[in-house]
C-alpha positions in Angstrom: 75.9 92.3 73.9 72.3 92.8 72.7 70.8 96.2 71.9 68.9 96.5 75.2 72.0 95.8 77.3 74.1 98.2 75.3 71.5 101.0 75.7 71.4 100.4 79.4 75.1 100.5 79.7 75.3 103.8 77.7 72.8 105.4 80.2 74.9 104.3 83.1 78.1 105.5 81.4 76.6 108.9 80.7 75.6 109.3 84.3 79.1 108.6 85.5 80.6 111.2 83.1 78.4 113.9 84.6 80.2 113.6 88.0 83.6 113.7 86.1 82.5 117.1 84.6 81.4 118.4 88.0 84.8 117.5 89.5 86.7 119.0 86.5 85.5 122.5 87.3 86.2 122.1 91.0 82.7 121.7 92.3 81.5 119.2 95.0 80.0 116.0 93.6 76.5 116.2 95.1 73.0 115.6 93.8 72.3 119.3 93.1 75.4 119.8 91.0 74.9 116.5 89.3 71.3 117.5 88.3 72.4 120.9 87.0 75.2 119.4 84.9 73.0 116.6 83.7 70.6 119.3 82.3 73.4 121.2 80.7 75.7 118.4 79.4 73.7 115.1 79.0 73.7 115.5 75.2 77.5 115.5 75.3 78.0 112.7 77.9 75.4 110.6 75.9 77.6 110.9 72.9 80.8 109.9 74.7 78.9 107.0 76.3 77.8 105.9 72.8 81.5 105.5 72.0 82.4 103.8 75.3 80.0 100.9 74.9 81.1 99.7 71.4 84.7 100.4 72.4 84.4 98.0 75.3 82.7 95.4 73.1 85.5 95.7 70.5 88.2 95.5 73.3 86.6 92.2 74.3 86.4 90.8 70.8 89.6 92.0 69.1 91.8 93.4 71.9 92.6 96.8 73.4 95.0 98.0 70.6 92.3 97.6 67.9 89.6 99.2 70.0 92.0 102.1 70.8 92.8 102.6 67.1 89.0 102.6 66.3 88.2 105.2 69.0 91.0 107.5 67.9 89.4 107.9 64.5 86.7 110.0 66.1 89.0 112.5 67.6 92.4 112.4 65.8 94.2 112.6 62.5 96.5 109.6 61.8 99.1 109.3 64.5 102.7 110.3 63.7 104.8 107.4 65.0 108.5 107.0 65.3 110.3 103.9 66.6 107.4 101.5 66.4 109.7 98.8 65.2 111.5 99.0 68.6 108.5 97.5 70.4 109.2 93.9 71.4 106.5 91.5 70.2 106.7 89.2 73.2 108.1 89.0 76.7 107.8 91.2 79.8 107.8 94.9 78.8 107.5 98.0 81.0 106.6 100.8 78.6 107.5 104.0 80.5 105.8 107.2 79.1 105.0 110.8 79.9 101.3 111.5 80.6 100.0 114.5 78.7 96.5 113.3 79.2 93.5 113.3 76.8 94.1 110.3 74.4 97.7 109.5 75.3 96.7 106.0 76.6 94.8 105.2 73.4 97.7 106.5 71.3 100.1 104.1 73.1 97.7 101.1 73.1 97.0 101.5 69.4 100.7 101.0 68.6 101.0 97.7 70.6 100.3 94.8 68.4 99.8 92.6 71.5 96.7 91.7 73.5 98.5 91.3 76.8 98.4 95.0 77.6 97.7 96.4 81.1 98.0 99.8 82.6 97.7 101.5 86.0 94.9 104.1 86.4 93.4 106.2 89.1 89.9 105.2 90.2 87.6 106.4 87.4 84.1 105.1 87.6 83.5 105.4 83.8 86.4 103.0 83.1 85.4 100.6 85.9 82.0 100.2 84.2 83.6 98.9 81.0 83.7 95.2 81.8 86.1 94.2 79.0 88.4 97.2 79.3 88.7 97.0 83.0 90.4 93.6 82.6 93.4 95.6 81.3 93.4 98.1 84.2 95.0 98.1 87.6 93.0 100.7 89.6 95.2 102.6 92.1 93.7 104.5 95.0 94.9 108.0 95.6 94.6 107.7 99.4 94.9 104.0 100.3 98.5 103.0 100.6 97.7 99.3 101.1 95.7 99.4 97.8 98.7 100.9 96.0 100.9 98.1 97.3 98.5 95.5 96.0 98.4 97.2 92.6 102.2 97.1 92.5 102.2 93.3 93.3 99.6 92.8 90.6 101.6 94.8 88.1 104.7 92.6 88.9 102.5 89.5 88.5 101.3 90.7 85.1 104.9 91.4 83.9 106.1 88.1 85.2 103.5 86.4 83.0 105.2 88.0 80.0 102.7 90.9 79.6 103.1 94.6 78.8 102.6 97.3 81.4 102.0 100.8 80.2 103.3 103.0 83.0 102.8 106.7 83.2 105.8 107.3 85.4 105.0 110.6 87.1 101.7 109.3 88.4 99.9 112.4 87.3 99.3 114.6 84.2 102.4 116.0 82.6 102.7 119.0 80.3 101.9 118.2 76.7 105.3 119.0 75.0 103.4 120.4 72.0 101.6 123.2 73.9 103.1 123.6 77.4 106.5 124.3 78.9 108.0 122.0 81.5 107.8 118.5 79.8 111.5 117.8 80.4 111.6 118.9 84.0 108.4 116.9 84.7 110.4 113.7 84.0 112.4 114.5 87.2 109.2 113.6 89.0 109.1 110.0 87.7 108.5 107.6 90.6 111.3 105.4 91.9 109.9 102.0 91.0 112.3 100.7 88.4 114.6 98.8 90.9 111.5 97.0 92.2 110.3 96.0 88.7 113.7 94.8 87.6 114.3 92.9 90.9 111.1 90.9 90.6 110.6 90.5 86.9 113.4 88.3 85.2 114.1 89.3 81.6 112.3 92.6 81.9 112.8 95.1 79.1 112.1 98.8 79.7 110.9 100.9 76.7 110.7 104.7 77.0 108.0 106.5 75.0 107.0 110.1 74.5 103.5 111.3 73.5 102.6 114.9 72.4 99.9 116.8 70.5 97.0 115.4 72.5 95.8 118.8 73.7 94.8 121.3 71.1 96.6 124.7 71.2 93.2 126.4 71.2 92.0 124.7 74.4 95.3 124.7 76.1 95.2 128.5 76.4 91.4 129.0 76.4 90.1 131.6 78.9 88.0 128.9 80.6 91.3 127.5 82.0 91.6 130.6 84.1 88.9 129.2 86.4 91.6 127.0 87.9 94.8 128.1 89.6 97.0 125.1 89.4 98.5 124.2 86.0 97.5 120.6 86.3 93.8 121.7 86.9 94.0 124.1 83.9 95.3 121.2 81.8 92.4 119.0 82.9 89.9 121.6 82.1 91.4 122.2 78.7 91.0 118.5 78.0 87.3 118.6 78.9 86.7 121.6 76.8 88.4 120.0 73.8 86.5 116.7 74.2 83.2 118.5 74.6 83.9 120.4 71.4 84.8 117.3 69.5 81.6 115.5 70.7 79.4 118.5 69.9 80.8 119.0 66.4 82.2 115.6 65.2 85.1 116.1 62.7 85.5 119.8 63.2 88.4 119.6 65.6 90.8 116.8 64.8 94.0 116.8 66.7 97.3 115.4 65.5 99.1 113.3 68.1 102.7 112.1 67.8 104.4 109.3 69.6 108.1 108.2 69.7 109.4 104.9 71.1 113.0 104.6 72.2 115.1 101.4 72.3 114.2 98.7 74.8 116.8 98.4 77.5 117.6 95.4 79.7 118.7 95.4 83.3 122.4 94.8 82.4 122.4 97.7 79.9 120.7 100.0 82.3 123.1 99.2 85.1 126.0 100.0 82.8 124.5 103.5 82.2 123.5 104.1 85.8 125.6 106.4 87.9 126.0 105.2 91.5 123.6 102.4 90.6 120.7 104.9 90.3 118.4 103.1 87.8 115.7 105.7 88.1 118.1 108.4 86.9 119.2 106.3 84.0 115.6 105.7 82.9 114.9 109.4 83.2 117.9 110.3 81.1 116.7 108.0 78.4 113.3 109.6 78.6 114.7 113.1 78.3 116.9 112.1 75.4 113.9 110.6 73.6 111.9 113.8 74.3 114.5 116.0 72.7 114.6 113.8 69.6 110.8 113.6 69.5 110.3 117.3 69.6 112.9 118.0 67.0 111.4 115.4 64.7 107.8 116.8 65.2 109.1 120.3 64.5 110.8 119.1 61.2 107.6 117.4 60.0 105.4 120.4 60.6 
């Protein structure tokens, strides 16, 4: 990509981020609010866009894992990783994780030394504008059931080709175990899709993962989060405040994410563990067990 093309892309990316900020504080996405937020925050969105363009170029040239590792250096200290040796190097893999938000996807992608990585995301215009990155994304509509069925078929097709699908199993943000309560109970909301994946993907391995420490304690409990009533909206607002701070003052607020990977499990192993053939419950139990080990290990290392 030449300099002029990258500059044009950064401008478009910055504009798309303005609308994300408007939505984060619960305002209507219209021209007036867009203009006000552009005047207030364009310096910040320009900086994030300036990371997005080279990230996308790197994803195309060297793969999503390497691009993710590069991007994390701007926001995070080195990642504390446990169980990385458990990640299969080839074959269909469903990586099932909690979803504490912020950089959790980047944390997971950076640990996968494979280029056949894909994940399911809600429709985020900023991501859709990254032409190399979007090749790794299956965009799922929040309101169109037929679109979600298509996404499921495409996810199965990707797995059947031998790829990795990073799957945030609840379908929405979960509490970051490092700063919020409720991470374990949130796993009870994991969607009932595991039978379907196993049925249509021969040789599938399921690998549980837990991510924490992606939301800073300062922003998790910042008074600005009082602007929203629902915990999930408070969480989202904390993320925006955190990222804005990191972009305004590079290097001043570096967070310390941690990720743990469990053991990959096959269909036969999972069926042996399942009570009344409930595969979803068996996967959730593995996730909860990993979460307990993860939190204990993080506590010991601090």
